[in-house]
N, C-alpha and C positions, 0 to 999 in steps of 0.2 A: 574401394581401392583407388589410389591416386594415379591418374594416367598422365598428368602434366602439372606444371606449376607456373603461376604468375607471381613474380617476386618484385617487390618495390625497390627502385633505385632512387638515389637522391638527385641524380642529374650528372651528366658528364661521366657516366659509368661508375660513379661512386656508390659503394654499397656499405650498409651497416655491417658490423662483424657477424651478427647473427644471420643476416641474409646471405652473406658470402659463404658461411658455413653450410647453410641449407643448399645453396647452389652447388657447392662442391660435392656434398653428399648425394644429392639427386643425380648429379653428373655421373658419379660412380655407379649409381643404380640404373643408369640408362633412361632416366625419366626426363622428358623434354622440359626445358625451362625457358621462359620468356620474361624479360625484365620490362617494367612499366613505370611511368611516373604517375603521381597522384592525379594530375590533370587528365590522364587517359581514362581513369576510372570515373572522374567527375563528368567527363564528356560522353560517357557510355560507349567507349571505344574498345572495351574488352569483352570477350566472350566468356561469360561466367557459367560454370557448371559445378555441381556438387563434387564431381570427381577431379576437379582442377583446383589444386591447393592455391590459396591466396595468402601470402605472407608479407608482412610489412608492419608499419606503425599501427597502433590500436585503432585510430579513427578510420584508417583505410580498410582494415579487415572488417570492422563493423559495417562500413558502407557496402562492402562487397556482399556480406551476408544479407543485408537488407535488400539489396538488388535481387537476391535469390528468394526473397520473401521470408527470411528468417530474422526474427528479432532476438539478438543475443540477450541472455539473462542479465539482470542487473548485477553489479559486483556484490559478492558476499564474502567480505574479508574475514568474518568470524562466524562460519557456519555453526548452526546449533549443535550438531553432533560433536563438535570440537570444543565446546565451551568448557568442559572439565580441564582442558589443558591451557586455558588462558592465564590462570593464576593471578587474575586481577579483575576488578569490576569493569564491565563494558556496558554502555547505554547509548541509545539514539537520542538525538536532539536536533535543534535547528540553529542557524547562525544567530537569529534573533535572541533565542534563549541564552546562548553562550555570551552574547554581548551584554545582556542584562546581568548575568552572573558576574562578569568581569567588572561591570560598572558598580555593582554593589560591593565589590571587594571579595574575591574568592579567597578563602582561608588556605586552601591547598591547591597546588598546581595540578593540572590535568591535561591529558593528551587529546587533541582534536584533529580530525581529518575529514574531508568530504567523502560522501558515499558514492558519488557519480563516477562512471568510468573515466570521463575526461575531467581531471582534477582541476578545480578552480583555484586551489591554493595548496601548498605542501602541508603535510601533516607535521605538527609540532606541539610542544608543551606550551601551554599558556597559563598565566596566573594573574597578571595585573592589567590595568588600563592601557599601559604601553603596548600590550600585545594585540590591541584591537586593530592596529594597522594591517595585520595579516588578513583581516576579514573585510577590509575597506570596500572591495569590489564585489562582494558576495551579497545576494539578496537575503533578507531576514528569513525567508522561507526555505533557504537552501538547507537540505538535510545533511547532518554530519554524524559521525561516530565519535564518541568520547570514551575515554578509559582513564583509570587511575594512572598517574605518572609512575613509571618504574625505571630502574636503572638496568640497562642491558650491558653485560660485560662482553658478549660476543653474539653475533647473529649468523645463521647458516641457512642457505636455501636448499631445500630438498625437492628434487624433481621426481614426479610420479606419473607413470604412464599405465593406464588400465589397472590401477591398484598396486603396481609394483614400483618400488623405489629404484630409480635408474641412475641416480647420481646425487651428490651433496657437495656444495661449495660454500666455504666461509666467505662472507662479503663485508663484514663490519665488526669493529671491535678487536679484541685480543685474538690473534690467529692461533695462539698456543692452547686456547680453550676449546673443548669439544662439547657438543650437546650430547645428552644421554640417548644413546642409540635405541635402548629399549623403550623409552618414552616416545620417541619419534615413531617407531614401528607400531606401537600400540595405538597411537593417534591415527596414523594412516590406515591401519586395519579397521578401526572403528568408523572412520569416514567412509571407507569403501563398503563396509557392511550396512551402513545406513541407507545406501542407494542414492545419496546426494552428491557423491564425488564425481567430478567431471572425468572424461576419459583421459585428459591430459591437463596437468596443473602443477604449480609449485606451491609448496607450503614452507613458510619460513619459521624456524625455531631459534630461540636464543637462550642464553644462560643469564638468569637474573643475579643481582647482587647477593641474594640468599643462597645461590648455588643451584637453584631449581632450574630445570629445563622447561620452558614455556612456549606456547604458540605466539608468534609475532603476528602473522596474518597469512591468508591464502591468496594466491595470485592466479588469474586466468591463464589458460594454456595457449591462447592465441596471440598473446603479446608479452612474451617473457624475455628478460635478459638471460643470456646463456651462462654468463659467469665462468666461461671456460669448460662447460660441459662438452663431452665428446660430440662431434658432429652427428654421428648416427643416432645417439640417444636423444639429442635435441630435436632432430628432424622427425624422429618417430613420435615424439611428444606432440609437436604442433600438428602433425598429420592426424594423430588420433583425435585431438580436439576439433580441428577443422572438419573432419569426417563426421564426427558426432553432431556438430551443429548444422553443417551443410546438408546432412542427411535428412533434415527436417524441411528442406526446400519444397516449395509447391511444384507439383508435376503436371 
């Protein structure tokens, strides 16, 4: 149970929309809220406890968890239980291998993105030598995820708390197109049944040019854009994920 919250502010009282939403919702619930700056955490000026929610930018939440003795799991954008819904090839590689492939002249474009929580470069489709600039500041050993390039007609974020879909928001592409609800629910159910699903997360689905609904990626629950999700649902989701992770804290 969350007894209080530490919410990150940008300075001068400025709040990201998601933090403002959580503050408002916790206020309605009578949960005490304190705002902090990143420097306060870096200077160890905050009292951190598993029952005190920490919400803010991803690096801040990760730092707070580590102070509690919890190492957050590495990102898993394409969990194995969800592979049947990818509708495309996905493989792991390194920046060095991608550079060599592009230098040799790739016949087909492919999508690449870093696997680390703190992204060194944005995900994008690459195909030619000119695309190497994207990777200029990344070490050859940097691990990346690659996939076949596909055309997404629309993309939707599905918010899930403890196995239940609590909201869906379209965020890219044609807003008049909808993902197949039966496909989404089947994937979420399979993920939950596998035992690998976090207590709170978002799972993005899109519609391919073929008309199929496919998995875009899975996103961690402690650092999500709300995309207009109701305050209560968003707050419950991040509390669920924080409580799950912080519950592993050393006592």
